[in-house]
VMD Tcl script that draws the C-alpha trace (Angstrom):
set ca {
  {2.14 -21.60 32.52}
  {2.33 -20.31 29.07}
  {5.28 -20.06 26.81}
  {7.01 -16.37 26.36}
  {6.78 -16.22 22.75}
  {3.29 -17.71 21.22}
  {4.33 -18.18 17.54}
  {0.63 -18.39 15.00}
  {1.84 -20.05 11.37}
  {-1.13 -19.80 9.06}
  {-0.87 -21.93 6.21}
  {-2.72 -23.01 3.16}
  {-1.20 -24.98 0.22}
  {2.11 -24.53 1.64}
  {3.61 -28.00 1.76}
  {6.29 -26.92 -0.70}
  {7.85 -24.71 1.78}
  {6.37 -25.03 5.35}
  {8.54 -27.99 6.44}
  {11.44 -25.40 5.82}
  {10.04 -22.55 8.22}
  {9.12 -25.16 11.22}
  {12.44 -26.81 10.84}
  {13.56 -23.04 11.61}
  {11.66 -22.55 14.37}
  {13.26 -26.32 16.21}
  {16.27 -24.34 15.30}
  {15.92 -21.71 17.67}
  {18.43 -21.45 20.19}
  {16.02 -19.37 22.66}
  {13.38 -22.48 23.00}
  {10.49 -20.91 25.21}
  {8.12 -20.81 22.62}
  {4.82 -22.56 21.29}
  {3.54 -23.01 17.81}
  {-0.30 -23.01 16.69}
  {-0.09 -24.15 12.87}
  {-3.13 -23.07 11.39}
  {-3.93 -24.98 8.30}
  {-7.25 -23.26 6.15}
  {-9.62 -24.74 4.31}
  {-9.45 -28.67 5.34}
  {-6.08 -28.49 3.28}
  {-5.03 -32.26 3.91}
  {-1.94 -31.93 1.74}
  {-0.32 -29.52 3.64}
  {-1.57 -30.70 6.90}
  {0.27 -33.84 5.72}
  {3.35 -31.78 5.48}
  {3.25 -30.55 9.27}
  {2.46 -33.54 10.95}
  {5.75 -34.92 11.06}
  {6.65 -31.92 13.32}
  {4.06 -32.45 16.12}
  {6.37 -34.85 18.22}
  {7.50 -31.60 19.37}
  {5.39 -31.03 22.22}
  {5.90 -27.16 21.67}
  {4.09 -27.55 18.23}
  {0.31 -27.58 17.52}
  {-1.91 -27.65 15.04}
  {-5.58 -27.45 14.28}
  {-7.16 -27.81 10.41}
  {-10.21 -25.37 9.81}
  {-12.77 -27.15 7.65}
  {-13.85 -24.16 6.10}
  {-11.56 -21.74 4.27}
  {-11.01 -18.73 6.43}
  {-8.92 -17.38 3.48}
  {-5.74 -14.96 5.30}
  {-7.70 -12.28 7.73}
  {-10.03 -14.84 9.27}
  {-7.17 -17.42 10.02}
  {-4.87 -14.73 11.03}
  {-8.26 -13.18 13.61}
  {-8.57 -17.31 14.85}
  {-4.41 -16.95 16.03}
  {-4.76 -13.24 17.54}
  {-8.01 -14.89 19.59}
  {-5.51 -18.29 20.85}
  {-4.33 -18.12 24.08}
  {-0.88 -15.95 23.88}
  {2.19 -15.37 25.92}
  {3.93 -12.21 26.20}
  {4.76 -11.64 22.61}
  {3.09 -12.70 19.43}
  {5.08 -13.63 16.54}
  {3.39 -13.93 12.95}
  {5.47 -16.54 11.15}
  {4.46 -17.19 6.95}
  {4.88 -20.98 6.35}
  {6.76 -19.53 3.28}
  {9.68 -17.84 5.50}
  {12.29 -18.68 7.72}
  {14.65 -16.60 10.37}
  {18.42 -17.35 11.48}
  {18.51 -19.23 14.76}
  {19.08 -16.25 16.95}
  {16.28 -14.47 16.00}
  {13.94 -14.90 18.84}
  {17.07 -14.13 21.10}
  {18.16 -11.18 19.22}
  {15.00 -9.98 19.44}
  {13.77 -10.51 22.90}
  {16.88 -9.43 24.31}
  {16.04 -5.56 22.43}
  {12.50 -5.90 23.53}
  {13.40 -6.50 27.03}
  {15.83 -3.31 27.15}
  {12.93 -1.32 25.29}
  {9.96 -2.35 27.14}
  {8.03 0.84 25.55}
  {7.69 -1.19 22.06}
  {5.14 -2.51 20.69}
  {6.54 -4.27 18.03}
  {10.49 -5.46 18.03}
  {11.57 -6.44 14.02}
  {14.64 -6.98 12.18}
  {16.09 -6.38 8.70}
  {14.82 -9.18 5.84}
  {16.80 -11.10 3.87}
  {15.03 -11.41 0.42}
  {15.69 -14.59 -1.23}
  {13.91 -16.49 -3.97}
  {13.02 -13.83 -6.63}
  {14.81 -10.91 -5.15}
  {17.68 -11.06 -3.06}
  {17.57 -7.56 -1.51}
  {17.62 -6.68 2.32}
  {14.48 -5.19 3.30}
  {15.14 -2.56 5.69}
  {12.79 0.04 7.68}
  {13.66 2.44 9.97}
  {12.22 2.11 13.80}
  {9.27 4.53 14.74}
  {9.49 6.01 17.69}
  {8.39 9.62 19.90}
  {4.86 10.38 20.85}
  {1.94 9.17 19.66}
  {1.09 11.10 16.50}
  {4.70 11.46 15.58}
  {4.67 7.36 15.46}
  {1.12 7.44 13.08}
  {2.49 10.23 11.33}
  {5.89 8.23 10.28}
  {4.15 4.80 9.98}
  {1.79 6.79 7.48}
  {4.63 8.06 5.84}
  {6.52 5.06 5.17}
  {3.67 2.49 4.95}
  {5.70 -1.40 4.90}
  {4.91 -4.01 6.14}
  {8.33 -5.17 7.92}
  {6.85 -4.38 11.29}
  {4.17 -7.14 11.29}
  {7.34 -9.95 10.84}
  {8.79 -9.07 14.50}
  {7.71 -10.10 17.84}
  {4.66 -8.03 18.80}
  {3.56 -7.68 22.91}
  {0.14 -9.24 24.00}
  {-0.77 -5.75 25.70}
  {-0.40 -3.79 21.83}
  {-2.88 -6.84 20.37}
  {-5.60 -6.22 23.30}
  {-5.72 -2.60 22.53}
  {-5.55 -3.23 18.72}
  {-8.29 -5.77 18.39}
  {-8.44 -8.04 15.10}
  {-8.00 -7.19 11.64}
  {-9.97 -5.63 9.78}
  {-12.22 -7.49 7.19}
  {-13.71 -6.45 3.64}
  {-14.70 -7.74 0.45}
  {-10.77 -7.67 -1.24}
  {-9.57 -10.34 0.90}
  {-8.41 -7.89 3.21}
  {-5.29 -7.53 1.39}
  {-4.46 -3.73 2.93}
  {-5.79 -4.31 6.11}
  {-2.46 -5.27 7.60}
  {-1.28 -2.01 7.46}
  {-4.20 -0.66 9.26}
  {-3.88 -3.04 12.33}
  {0.23 -2.19 12.20}
  {-1.39 1.75 12.76}
  {-3.44 0.30 15.74}
  {-0.26 -1.36 17.22}
  {1.22 2.07 17.49}
  {-1.18 3.77 19.15}
  {0.42 1.79 22.19}
  {4.06 1.66 21.65}
  {6.90 2.15 19.43}
  {8.26 -0.09 16.71}
  {11.66 -0.81 16.73}
  {14.22 -2.34 14.78}
  {16.70 -4.79 14.98}
  {19.23 -3.55 12.38}
  {20.20 -7.20 11.13}
  {19.00 -9.58 8.38}
  {18.09 -12.49 11.00}
  {14.11 -13.12 8.89}
  {14.51 -14.32 5.99}
  {11.47 -13.85 3.55}
  {11.00 -15.74 0.59}
  {9.47 -14.09 -2.51}
  {7.89 -16.78 -5.11}
  {4.97 -16.29 -7.80}
  {2.28 -17.33 -5.41}
  {3.21 -14.90 -2.14}
  {-0.29 -13.42 -0.96}
  {0.95 -9.40 -1.91}
  {1.40 -10.48 -5.24}
  {-2.09 -11.35 -5.86}
  {-3.94 -8.57 -6.18}
  {-1.86 -7.82 -9.29}
  {-3.70 -9.42 -11.39}
  {-7.07 -7.57 -10.38}
  {-9.05 -5.34 -12.22}
  {-8.47 -1.30 -12.23}
  {-11.62 -1.62 -10.72}
  {-10.86 -3.60 -7.95}
  {-7.62 -2.62 -7.00}
  {-9.09 0.83 -7.03}
  {-11.91 -0.21 -4.08}
  {-9.18 -2.29 -2.52}
  {-6.93 1.08 -1.94}
  {-10.15 2.85 -0.55}
  {-10.23 0.43 2.51}
  {-6.83 1.66 3.46}
  {-8.52 5.65 3.41}
  {-10.96 4.70 5.91}
  {-9.04 2.41 7.94}
  {-6.34 4.79 8.51}
  {-9.14 7.24 9.77}
  {-11.05 4.45 11.62}
  {-7.01 4.27 13.25}
  {-6.09 7.45 14.07}
  {-8.94 10.05 14.49}
  {-9.96 8.17 18.10}
  {-6.14 9.62 19.19}
  {-7.34 13.37 18.09}
  {-8.46 15.57 20.71}
  {-7.95 18.78 18.90}
  {-9.72 20.26 16.17}
  {-5.79 21.08 14.76}
  {-4.97 17.76 15.41}
  {-7.93 15.88 13.59}
  {-7.53 18.31 10.80}
  {-3.95 17.66 10.32}
  {-4.79 13.42 10.42}
  {-7.76 13.98 7.91}
  {-6.19 15.89 5.19}
  {-2.41 13.92 5.86}
  {-4.41 10.63 5.42}
  {-6.30 12.07 2.52}
  {-3.05 13.00 0.70}
  {-0.76 9.96 1.72}
  {-3.32 7.36 0.43}
  {-4.64 9.46 -2.78}
  {-0.81 11.07 -4.21}
  {1.95 8.57 -5.25}
  {5.30 9.20 -3.90}
  {8.82 7.50 -4.97}
  {9.52 4.26 -3.75}
  {6.15 3.66 -2.47}
  {4.99 0.84 -4.62}
  {2.02 -0.03 -3.06}
  {0.13 3.13 -3.90}
  {-1.75 3.65 -6.95}
  {-1.40 6.21 -9.13}
  {-3.38 7.69 -10.61}
  {-2.01 10.27 -13.69}
  {-4.60 12.26 -14.70}
  {-6.81 14.78 -13.37}
  {-10.28 12.47 -13.94}
  {-8.54 9.59 -11.99}
  {-7.41 11.49 -8.80}
  {-10.94 13.09 -8.73}
  {-12.63 9.25 -9.21}
  {-10.34 8.07 -6.40}
  {-11.08 10.66 -3.97}
  {-14.70 10.64 -4.68}
  {-14.32 6.72 -4.13}
  {-12.87 7.26 -0.87}
  {-15.99 9.42 0.25}
  {-18.38 6.98 -0.88}
  {-16.53 4.38 0.72}
  {-16.51 5.62 4.17}
  {-20.17 6.48 4.09}
  {-21.03 3.20 2.48}
  {-18.86 1.92 5.92}
  {-21.21 4.22 8.21}
  {-18.44 5.91 9.49}
  {-19.03 9.69 7.13}
  {-18.58 11.23 11.05}
  {-15.06 9.94 10.98}
  {-14.48 12.92 8.88}
  {-17.42 15.42 9.49}
  {-18.04 14.81 13.16}
  {-18.84 16.91 16.40}
  {-15.62 18.05 18.46}
  {-15.67 15.67 21.61}
  {-18.39 15.92 24.21}
  {-17.51 17.36 26.74}
  {-15.42 20.43 24.28}
  {-16.69 23.93 24.40}
  {-20.15 24.51 22.39}
  {-18.40 27.13 20.16}
  {-15.63 24.34 18.64}
  {-18.25 22.10 16.17}
  {-18.04 26.01 14.92}
  {-14.79 26.40 14.46}
  {-14.44 22.57 13.22}
  {-16.90 23.38 10.32}
  {-15.70 26.78 9.60}
  {-12.19 25.15 9.35}
  {-13.86 22.50 7.17}
  {-15.34 24.98 4.85}
  {-12.50 27.14 4.20}
  {-10.52 23.95 2.96}
  {-12.97 22.92 1.01}
  {-13.13 26.72 -0.64}
  {-9.78 27.45 -0.99}
  {-9.54 23.64 -2.88}
  {-12.75 24.99 -4.32}
  {-11.42 27.98 -5.85}
  {-8.10 25.77 -6.80}
  {-9.92 24.02 -9.10}
  {-11.84 26.75 -11.07}
  {-8.36 28.49 -11.68}
  {-7.14 24.75 -12.63}
  {-10.07 24.98 -15.10}
  {-9.61 28.41 -16.16}
  {-5.71 27.32 -16.97}
  {-7.16 24.55 -18.69}
  {-9.33 26.24 -21.15}
  {-6.54 29.31 -21.84}
  {-4.08 26.51 -22.65}
  {-6.85 24.67 -25.35}
  {-7.48 27.87 -26.56}
  {-3.86 28.18 -26.99}
  {-3.84 25.01 -28.71}
  {-6.44 25.49 -31.17}
  {-4.81 28.51 -32.30}
  {-1.59 26.62 -33.05}
  {-3.38 24.07 -34.46}
  {-5.37 26.28 -37.14}
  {-1.85 28.48 -37.86}
  {-0.22 24.93 -38.02}
  {-2.82 23.70 -40.90}
  {-2.74 27.53 -42.61}
  {0.91 26.83 -42.81}
  {0.53 23.29 -44.17}
  {-1.59 24.48 -46.58}
  {0.51 27.12 -47.72}
  {3.31 24.53 -47.99}
  {1.31 23.14 -50.40}
  {0.53 25.24 -52.76}
  {4.20 26.67 -52.82}
  {4.99 23.44 -53.50}
  {2.97 23.01 -57.15}
  {4.39 26.44 -58.08}
  {7.72 25.24 -57.70}
  {6.33 21.69 -59.20}
  {4.72 23.86 -62.07}
  {7.95 26.02 -62.59}
  {10.29 23.31 -63.01}
  {7.73 21.49 -65.34}
  {8.13 24.48 -67.66}
  {11.05 25.12 -67.50}
  {11.98 21.66 -68.14}
  {10.26 21.81 -71.31}
  {11.23 24.84 -73.03}
  {14.84 23.21 -72.20}
  {13.61 20.64 -74.30}
  {12.03 22.73 -77.21}
  {15.55 24.76 -77.34}
  {17.68 21.59 -77.49}
  {15.43 19.93 -80.57}
  {15.90 23.80 -82.47}
  {19.09 23.64 -82.16}
  {20.01 20.18 -83.68}
  {17.26 20.89 -86.23}
  {14.39 18.34 -84.60}
  {10.94 19.65 -84.93}
  {9.65 21.11 -81.81}
  {5.82 20.01 -81.28}
}
mol new
graphics top color blue
foreach p $ca { graphics top sphere $p radius 0.5 }
foreach p [lrange $ca 0 end-1] q [lrange $ca 1 end] { graphics top cylinder $p $q radius 0.2 }
display resetview
């Protein structure tokens, strides 16, 4: 009989911390779990650090001969026979001994929850507690809340097998799927709520080699490309849940706005700080959507079986939004031209004032020199000296 909780631990170059992570699992007061250690890229050093723990019958290890990278390794773990819950455990993190017991107690009382997760105590380079409120309500309210929050905290909880089955694997892209965990979490929300256990029983180690930090060393161009996949991924997750024109229009504009507009306390968002950068980013989002062959997630007929008038309603509504946007941009361009003209006039007046000031300064210097010369001549006459 399968264990109630299946723990998946992808490991790559984790030899410095993995032993502590494995000891933390062995210390759990809840014992009905099994662990898959998935060592990536034939990393024998990490594998050697794990082998002493394989005497625990609950622990298994697979060493992959080729590099799967994070997303391939994670998806491989999802393909294994899962218990009632799946727990993703990073090789450099630990938990308190009652982590499973406390989260399972809440999960048993809330069978509608896709994920139950806890607050995270950061150690290492940081020491704050990471918190994220529960995500509850009907399907669209849950999706809206999470896209607004956009935090990875729930992925460190316990996840119901049924929710994973309907979400499928994590999307793969050429940017190491750096942001795709957020898309996957959005898909999990289609099944049910995310519930917070408000105690820091998960301990997250922050250090220079954390996966989430690696993209900071990327070029701006690569970061921009990575973020366009957030736009296309969220559309992929949300659009299938929309059954009316109003729902689809709301989420299309909502996702575009939340991806392209930076907000306070959202460190994950790129921050286009000029009209040109913002426009380029939005254009790249749609280019990415077209490149993925999914432009119909933005422009598509109404679901089959609906009234023939509804596609026209959707098209008309989108055209109206486009016209409104175009008008706003035209007005902005007119206003910018007006401001440019005012600036040019101010610069011209300033140059004229500068010329006048320089001329006046020259006249003052000339007058001062003239007065000094007359004074000198008068003094010489007074003392009987010759005056040239």
